[in-house]
Residue, then its C-alpha position, 0 to 999 in steps of 0.5 A: r718138415l716142409k719147404i715152400p719157396l715163394t717166387i719173390k727176388e731177394d732185391y724186391c722192394p729195394s727201398w723198403g727197410l727196417f721200419e717197413g719190415v717190421r711195420e708189416f707185422m705190427q699193422n697185422g696185428q692192429d688190423a686183428t683187433r678189428i675182428g676181435c683179436t688181441f695184439d701186444a708188442v714188446y721189446l726184449a732187451d736181454a734178447n735183442t728181440i720184438r716180439v708181436k703177439t696176436i691172440g685169437a688167430t692163426l695163419e693158413h698156408k694159402t696166406l703165402l700166395l702173393g694176393e691172398s688176403s682175408k682183409r680185401g674190401r675191409n676199409d677199416m683195415l690197412g693191409q689188403q694187397g695180400e703181400g705185406y707180411k711175405i715182403g716184410s719177412l724178405v726185408l728183414c731177412r735181407l738186412g740179416k735179421g731173424v725171423k720166426i713166426r709160431t702159429g697154431e701148432e707150427v713154426w714157420i721161419p722165412g729165409i733167403e735161398h738160391s733156387k736152381q730152378f730160377d737161378a736167383r735167390i728167392l724167399v723160402f718159408d721153412i714150416d715145421k710142426g710139433r708144438k702145442n695147438v695155440n690160438e695165436i700168432v707170435v713173431d720173434i724179430t731177432g738182432i734188433t739193437q736198442d737204438e733200432w727199437d727206439s727209432i722204430k717204436r716212435k713210428f707207432l702211436f700204439l707203442d710210443a704215446d707216452g709224453k704226446t698230447v693227443i686230442e681225440s675227435p670222432v674223425g681222428s686225433v691230433i698230436l699237438d707236438g707231432l710236428g707234421h707227423i702224419f699216422v694212420d691207424g697209428i702207424e706213420v706214413c709221412r711227414l709234412d714239414k709245414f704242418r703245425h701239428g700231427y695227425n692220426f686218420r682213420p683208415n677208411d678215410a686215408k688213401l694209401d699206396r701199397d707202400r703204406r704212404l698217403m697217395e695225395h698230400w693234399e688229402a692230409h689238409t682235408l683230413s686235417a680240417k675235418i678234425w679240427e672242424a669237429l673239435y671247433m663245434r665243441t666249442t671248446r674255447e681252447y680248441c677255438e682259439t687254436v683254430d682261429a690262431m691257425l687260421a690267422d697264419n694260414a696254416p696248412d692244418v686248416e688251409h681246407f676250411r675255406y672250402d665249403w665241400c670240406v668244412g660245413m657252413n655252420t663251422r665257417k659262420q662260427v669262425a666268421d662270427r668269432f674273428k668279427d667279435g675279435l674285431l670289435r673288441g680290439a683283440r686283433r691288431e693286424v690282419a693279412v688279405q690275399g688278393r689276385t689280380i682285379y679282373s672286375t672292377r665292380t667286385g674289387r670294390a665290393l670286397r674292399n668295401r665289405i672288408a673295410d666297413l668291418f675293420a673300421r668298426s674296431s678300435p684302434p683301427v686294425i692294420v691290413r696288409f695286402t699280398t697280391y700275386h699279380a701286379p694290380d690293374i687298378d691303382l687310382g687316386n691312391v686307391f688299391e683294388f684287388q679281385a677275389d671271390l667274395n667268399d674266398l679270403v684265404a683261410c681267414p676270416v672266412l666271412g661269407s657273403g652276408g651282412t651289411w656294409v656301409g661302403q668304407k674304403f681302403v686307401t692303399t700305401e702299401y702292398t707286397h707283390r711276387n715280383g717285389p715289395t713296394s714301400r708304402a703304409t696301409e690306412l682306412v679312410g671314410 
């Protein structure tokens, strides 16, 4: 029998809870599938136990060293810090849950004990031999109630896919009823409330911190836009209409459609063409245009006239509602002028700079300003 103390104090990672402790073992199993192993996780209700089983791998003693990891350099795997299952074991023991790890011919049982050498309570592993040598890792986490399991499994797509509408793309997947739940490799990493849908990103695309959280939330905007771009270019009508609706509402899921470094020009052109077709067919009745302070009268007029020309061709005329973040510098002759880059009309209509424009103009009788709205109506004049 062997006892291996680890120099990890009982109160390390105080923010981690039950989900984080269980997550580390689930993630190890999921990562192992990248090297040909099979992985399964089940809840044994009669024993109040979560069993995580990985066939085709075993643990070596050196993996108890902090920083030791066979995953380092593997961008297709989440855990590369070399501390995951050690910290997961610590947290579960701290919460009063039991952990038993059967690997090869050994049984590992983590616990928290007082160390005379350090005068502190630390994590230790008791290791015993004598079982049949099997090429697998079986982790039993005991003391888990049904309610705890129900709460945990919702955070793993590979455990709780039933009832979810998931659309796969080559660069990730959309969970239509996910309401802002963000997953990486099937494991939930955060919740972004304003997102219309949920997403499952590939591990080599999303940058996570040590706590398996997105390092930058803006990255979710980029990755979700890339997923919708991949679906949009399939030219499936349902996907196109979904994207069009989100663009019209300026949903954060497709916010980065406006950036050519995120979404390709072919996609942006297809979006613009569909938008213009919708106007000319009379499918759109109201469009929001977001502007900034006008710094260049010439730029403001060019942008205004180009949009006006497009809208004027629809019948009946489209209602245009303006939003500006600064008080307009020019409001002459009842003509409201605003400045924006010619390629930057928020997320919709993504018009670009091409086309022939005949110089229609807006008479503005309503605009909204961040310091308070003015009450006027908006119309097009020739």
